[in-house]
PABABA-327650 format. One record per residue (C-alpha): z, y, x; residue in three letters. Coordinates in steps of 0.25 Angstrom, whole numbers, plus 5000, padded with zeros to 4 digits. Example, Ala and Ser with C-alpha at 12.3 -4.5 7.8 and 13.67 -1.06 7.14 Angstrom:
// PABABA-327650
+------+------+------+--------+
|   pz |   py |   px | residu |
+------+------+------+--------+
| 5031 | 4982 | 5049 |    Ala |
| 5029 | 4996 | 5055 |    Ser |
+------+------+------+--------+
//
This chain:
// PABABA-327650
+------+------+------+--------+
|   pz |   py |   px | residu |
+------+------+------+--------+
| 5000 | 5000 | 5000 |    Unk |
| 5003 | 5009 | 5012 |    Unk |
| 5000 | 5008 | 5026 |    Unk |
| 5008 | 4998 | 5034 |    Unk |
| 5016 | 5002 | 5046 |    Unk |
| 5010 | 5000 | 5059 |    Unk |
| 5016 | 4988 | 5066 |    Unk |
| 5012 | 4980 | 5079 |    Unk |
| 5006 | 4967 | 5074 |    Unk |
| 5003 | 4958 | 5086 |    Unk |
| 5002 | 4943 | 5086 |    Unk |
| 5001 | 4933 | 5074 |    Unk |
| 5016 | 4932 | 5073 |    Unk |
| 5018 | 4947 | 5071 |    Unk |
| 5006 | 4947 | 5061 |    Unk |
| 5012 | 4936 | 5053 |    Unk |
| 5026 | 4943 | 5053 |    Unk |
| 5020 | 4956 | 5048 |    Unk |
| 5012 | 4949 | 5037 |    Unk |
| 5025 | 4942 | 5032 |    Unk |
| 5032 | 4955 | 5033 |    Unk |
| 5022 | 4962 | 5024 |    Unk |
| 5022 | 4950 | 5014 |    Unk |
| 5037 | 4951 | 5013 |    Unk |
| 5036 | 4966 | 5011 |    Unk |
| 5026 | 4964 | 5000 |    Unk |
| 5034 | 4953 | 4993 |    Unk |
| 5047 | 4960 | 4994 |    Unk |
| 5041 | 4973 | 4989 |    Unk |
| 5034 | 4967 | 4977 |    Unk |
| 5047 | 4959 | 4974 |    Unk |
| 5055 | 4972 | 4974 |    Unk |
| 5044 | 4979 | 4966 |    Unk |
| 5045 | 4969 | 4955 |    Unk |
| 5060 | 4969 | 4955 |    Unk |
| 5059 | 4984 | 4953 |    Unk |
| 5049 | 4982 | 4941 |    Unk |
| 5055 | 4970 | 4934 |    Unk |
| 5070 | 4974 | 4937 |    Unk |
| 5068 | 4988 | 4932 |    Unk |
| 5061 | 4983 | 4920 |    Unk |
| 5073 | 4974 | 4917 |    Unk |
| 5083 | 4985 | 4920 |    Unk |
| 5075 | 4995 | 4911 |    Unk |
| 5075 | 4985 | 4899 |    Unk |
| 5090 | 4984 | 4900 |    Unk |
| 5093 | 4998 | 4902 |    Unk |
| 5084 | 5003 | 4892 |    Unk |
| 5082 | 4992 | 4882 |    Unk |
| 5076 | 5000 | 4870 |    Unk |
| 5067 | 5010 | 4878 |    Unk |
| 5055 | 5004 | 4884 |    Unk |
| 5051 | 5018 | 4889 |    Unk |
| 5063 | 5019 | 4897 |    Unk |
| 5062 | 5005 | 4902 |    Unk |
| 5048 | 5008 | 4907 |    Unk |
| 5053 | 5021 | 4914 |    Unk |
| 5064 | 5013 | 4921 |    Unk |
| 5054 | 5002 | 4925 |    Unk |
| 5044 | 5012 | 4930 |    Unk |
| 5053 | 5021 | 4938 |    Unk |
| 5060 | 5009 | 4945 |    Unk |
| 5046 | 5003 | 4949 |    Unk |
| 5040 | 5016 | 4954 |    Unk |
| 5053 | 5018 | 4962 |    Unk |
| 5053 | 5004 | 4968 |    Unk |
| 5038 | 5005 | 4972 |    Unk |
| 5041 | 5018 | 4980 |    Unk |
| 5052 | 5011 | 4988 |    Unk |
| 5045 | 4998 | 4990 |    Unk |
| 5032 | 5004 | 4995 |    Unk |
| 5040 | 5013 | 5005 |    Unk |
| 5048 | 5000 | 5009 |    Unk |
| 5037 | 4991 | 5011 |    Unk |
| 5024 | 5000 | 5013 |    Unk |
| 5025 | 4999 | 5028 |    Unk |
| 5027 | 4984 | 5029 |    Unk |
| 5016 | 4979 | 5019 |    Unk |
| 5010 | 4991 | 5013 |    Unk |
| 5019 | 4989 | 5001 |    Unk |
| 5008 | 4983 | 4991 |    Unk |
| 5017 | 4975 | 4982 |    Unk |
| 5005 | 4973 | 4974 |    Unk |
| 4993 | 4964 | 4975 |    Unk |
| 4983 | 4974 | 4970 |    Unk |
| 4987 | 4984 | 4981 |    Unk |
| 4985 | 4972 | 4991 |    Unk |
| 4972 | 4968 | 4984 |    Unk |
| 4966 | 4983 | 4986 |    Unk |
| 4971 | 4983 | 5000 |    Unk |
| 4963 | 4970 | 5003 |    Unk |
| 4951 | 4976 | 4996 |    Unk |
| 4951 | 4988 | 5006 |    Unk |
| 4953 | 4978 | 5017 |    Unk |
| 4966 | 4983 | 5022 |    Unk |
| 4973 | 4970 | 5020 |    Unk |
| 4968 | 4956 | 5023 |    Unk |
| 4966 | 4945 | 5012 |    Unk |
| 4977 | 4937 | 5017 |    Unk |
| 4987 | 4948 | 5017 |    Unk |
| 4982 | 4952 | 5003 |    Unk |
| 4985 | 4938 | 4998 |    Unk |
| 4998 | 4937 | 5005 |    Unk |
| 5002 | 4951 | 5000 |    Unk |
| 4999 | 4947 | 4986 |    Unk |
| 5006 | 4934 | 4986 |    Unk |
| 5019 | 4941 | 4992 |    Unk |
| 5018 | 4952 | 4981 |    Unk |
| 5017 | 4942 | 4970 |    Unk |
| 5028 | 4933 | 4976 |    Unk |
| 5037 | 4945 | 4978 |    Unk |
| 5035 | 4951 | 4964 |    Unk |
| 5038 | 4938 | 4957 |    Unk |
| 5051 | 4937 | 4966 |    Unk |
| 5054 | 4951 | 4961 |    Unk |
| 5053 | 4948 | 4947 |    Unk |
| 5063 | 4936 | 4949 |    Unk |
| 5073 | 4945 | 4956 |    Unk |
| 5072 | 4956 | 4945 |    Unk |
| 5075 | 4945 | 4934 |    Unk |
| 5087 | 4940 | 4942 |    Unk |
| 5092 | 4954 | 4945 |    Unk |
| 5093 | 4956 | 4929 |    Unk |
| 5098 | 4942 | 4926 |    Unk |
| 5085 | 4936 | 4921 |    Unk |
| 5079 | 4923 | 4924 |    Unk |
| 5072 | 4924 | 4937 |    Unk |
| 5059 | 4921 | 4931 |    Unk |
| 5058 | 4927 | 4918 |    Unk |
| 5044 | 4926 | 4913 |    Unk |
| 5039 | 4939 | 4906 |    Unk |
| 5035 | 4938 | 4891 |    Unk |
| 5030 | 4953 | 4891 |    Unk |
| 5016 | 4952 | 4887 |    Unk |
| 5007 | 4963 | 4893 |    Unk |
| 4993 | 4961 | 4889 |    Unk |
| 4983 | 4971 | 4884 |    Unk |
| 4971 | 4979 | 4888 |    Unk |
| 4979 | 4991 | 4890 |    Unk |
| 4989 | 4985 | 4899 |    Unk |
| 4978 | 4978 | 4908 |    Unk |
| 4971 | 4992 | 4909 |    Unk |
| 4984 | 4998 | 4913 |    Unk |
| 4986 | 4988 | 4924 |    Unk |
| 4972 | 4991 | 4930 |    Unk |
| 4975 | 5006 | 4929 |    Unk |
| 4989 | 5005 | 4935 |    Unk |
| 4983 | 4997 | 4947 |    Unk |
| 4972 | 5006 | 4949 |    Unk |
| 4981 | 5018 | 4950 |    Unk |
| 4991 | 5011 | 4959 |    Unk |
| 4980 | 5007 | 4969 |    Unk |
| 4974 | 5021 | 4969 |    Unk |
| 4988 | 5027 | 4971 |    Unk |
| 4990 | 5019 | 4983 |    Unk |
| 4976 | 5020 | 4989 |    Unk |
| 4975 | 5035 | 4985 |    Unk |
| 4988 | 5038 | 4993 |    Unk |
| 4985 | 5029 | 5005 |    Unk |
| 4970 | 5033 | 5007 |    Unk |
| 4973 | 5048 | 5006 |    Unk |
| 4984 | 5047 | 5017 |    Unk |
| 4996 | 5047 | 5008 |    Unk |
| 5001 | 5033 | 5010 |    Unk |
| 5015 | 5038 | 5011 |    Unk |
| 5014 | 5042 | 4996 |    Unk |
| 5011 | 5028 | 4991 |    Unk |
| 5025 | 5023 | 4988 |    Unk |
| 5027 | 5035 | 4979 |    Unk |
| 5013 | 5035 | 4973 |    Unk |
| 5014 | 5021 | 4969 |    Unk |
| 5028 | 5022 | 4963 |    Unk |
| 5023 | 5034 | 4955 |    Unk |
| 5010 | 5027 | 4950 |    Unk |
| 5017 | 5014 | 4946 |    Unk |
| 5029 | 5022 | 4940 |    Unk |
| 5019 | 5031 | 4932 |    Unk |
| 5010 | 5019 | 4928 |    Unk |
| 5021 | 5012 | 4922 |    Unk |
| 5020 | 5023 | 4911 |    Unk |
| 5005 | 5026 | 4910 |    Unk |
| 5000 | 5012 | 4909 |    Unk |
| 5003 | 5002 | 4897 |    Unk |
| 5005 | 4991 | 4907 |    Unk |
| 5016 | 4998 | 4914 |    Unk |
| 5008 | 4997 | 4927 |    Unk |
| 5010 | 4983 | 4934 |    Unk |
| 4998 | 4986 | 4943 |    Unk |
| 5003 | 4974 | 4952 |    Unk |
| 4999 | 4960 | 4951 |    Unk |
| 5011 | 4955 | 4958 |    Unk |
| 5021 | 4963 | 4950 |    Unk |
| 5013 | 4958 | 4937 |    Unk |
| 5015 | 4944 | 4941 |    Unk |
| 5030 | 4946 | 4945 |    Unk |
| 5033 | 4953 | 4931 |    Unk |
| 5029 | 4940 | 4924 |    Unk |
| 5042 | 4934 | 4929 |    Unk |
| 5051 | 4944 | 4922 |    Unk |
| 5052 | 4945 | 4907 |    Unk |
| 5057 | 4959 | 4907 |    Unk |
| 5052 | 4974 | 4904 |    Unk |
| 5043 | 4973 | 4916 |    Unk |
| 5038 | 4959 | 4914 |    Unk |
| 5024 | 4954 | 4910 |    Unk |
| 5020 | 4940 | 4903 |    Unk |
| 5013 | 4931 | 4913 |    Unk |
| 5001 | 4930 | 4904 |    Unk |
| 5000 | 4945 | 4904 |    Unk |
| 5000 | 4946 | 4919 |    Unk |
| 4986 | 4941 | 4923 |    Unk |
| 4979 | 4952 | 4916 |    Unk |
| 4988 | 4962 | 4922 |    Unk |
| 4985 | 4957 | 4936 |    Unk |
| 4970 | 4956 | 4933 |    Unk |
| 4970 | 4971 | 4929 |    Unk |
| 4978 | 4975 | 4941 |    Unk |
| 4967 | 4968 | 4950 |    Unk |
| 4956 | 4975 | 4942 |    Unk |
| 4964 | 4988 | 4944 |    Unk |
| 4965 | 4985 | 4959 |    Unk |
| 4950 | 4983 | 4960 |    Unk |
| 4947 | 4996 | 4953 |    Unk |
| 4957 | 5003 | 4961 |    Unk |
| 4950 | 4998 | 4974 |    Unk |
| 4937 | 5003 | 4970 |    Unk |
| 4943 | 5017 | 4966 |    Unk |
| 4950 | 5018 | 4979 |    Unk |
| 4937 | 5015 | 4987 |    Unk |
| 4930 | 5026 | 4979 |    Unk |
| 4941 | 5036 | 4979 |    Unk |
| 4947 | 5034 | 4993 |    Unk |
| 4935 | 5030 | 5001 |    Unk |
| 4942 | 5035 | 5014 |    Unk |
| 4956 | 5035 | 5018 |    Unk |
| 4964 | 5045 | 5026 |    Unk |
| 4972 | 5034 | 5033 |    Unk |
| 4961 | 5023 | 5035 |    Unk |
| 4962 | 5011 | 5027 |    Unk |
| 4976 | 5011 | 5024 |    Unk |
| 4981 | 5000 | 5015 |    Unk |
| 4987 | 5002 | 5002 |    Unk |
+------+------+------+--------+
//
């Protein structure tokens, strides 16, 4: 998501350790992100049981704030993707390898699922509490494409105009806002979508609803890739990853 810190990488052992460190950062970062999303959703439904608007406000604020902290925390280690569509667009731009993109995606999904389990346990729910929250309509699917396009444009717009340091705050602001202006409440992340099937809470999504959310997120990623290439044909800081 943002440029990685320069570090000496010499020898196969060093390269392997660096990759493992990046994968752990992606898994832990996605895990903590899902804990923030699901945990704040559960807390919001308990604190404001009769007011869905307040629940959404609490959920959005906690998620946006957590994103800022997590990107600042892990950006210099792994690029702070925490999201397979961010990794996919990096791969399309050639700033990461196919191997690393696949491993990042697996780490993100695994970390996200662990995050849902932890969030459930923190609130004394069953560790795996499969969601029954149906989210299925054309409006929701369109919202996921819009949210994903916007997220990727925010990231690359900052990086490609020499403002990579603004990415944590820009991403937090976009996601926090998109919770409110999209009917889907802006999942915009396949790993988080899969993880949210494991919690039958305010933030959950029924497993049968998840595939179309993921499909539209991937469509959004491809459209965003085309837009980024057109709008930002050159960068101020080379081919900085996002």
